[in-house]
N, C-alpha and C positions, 0 to 999 in steps of 0.2 A: 535473546529472550527465550523464555520457556515455551511460549506458544508459537514460535517461529514456524511458518509453513512454506515460505517461498523466499529464496534469496537470489538476487541478481549477481552477475559476475563482478560488479563493482562494489560488492558488499552492501548494497541497499537491501533491506529486509522488509517484506510485508510480514509484520510481526504478529498481527492478531486481526480478527474480524469480529464485528458484532452486528446483529440484526436489530434494527430499531423497531419500535412499536408500530410504525407505519410501513414496515416491510423493506425499508432501505438497508443496504449493507454498508457499514463503515469499515474501511480498511485502514489499519494503523501501520504507518510506514516509518522506518527509521534508517539512518545511515551514520556510522561513526567516521568522521573525517580523519585525515592523517595527523591533525593536531589534537585529536582526542575529543573534539566537540561532537555531540550527537545532534544531528538534524532530525526533526520529527515532522510528520504531516499526517493528516487524515483525509482520505479521499472517499467520497460517498457515491455509491452506485444505486440506482442507475444514474446516468448523467455525468459521471466523472467530475463531480463538484469537489473542489479542494476546500475543505472547511478550515483547515489550518495548514500552514506551510512555514517552514523555518529554513530559509536560505536554499531551498531547492531551486535550481535554475529551470527555465522553461524546457531546456533540452533534457534534463533529468526527469522532469514531469512527463514529457512526451514518451520517454523510454518506459517509464513505469506504467503509463496508460496503455501503451502497446502490449506490454506483458499482461496486464490485467485483462485486456480485450481478448488476448490469446487464450487465457485461462478462465474466462468469464463463466462459461457453461459449468466447469468444474467447481468454481466458487459458489455459484447458485445452487448446484446440486448437493453441495456439502461434502464433496469428495476430498477437498483439500483444506477444509476448515477444521 
């Protein structure tokens, strides 16, 4: 994606982020599988609420959340958006 700003080693990409009118941040996440299917999800911060998810396993979501938590200060400060 054009706005890609963070990629995991398994090719999961946090492709874009948007700030809502109430101050939440929505992270748009996607991953292309080996068979060419694109899995997509939106995770809203704070609270790590999954708005949409498309076949992401609980393990995959846990890895994504751990990465987001590790980079949360940078995300909120706008350094990687």
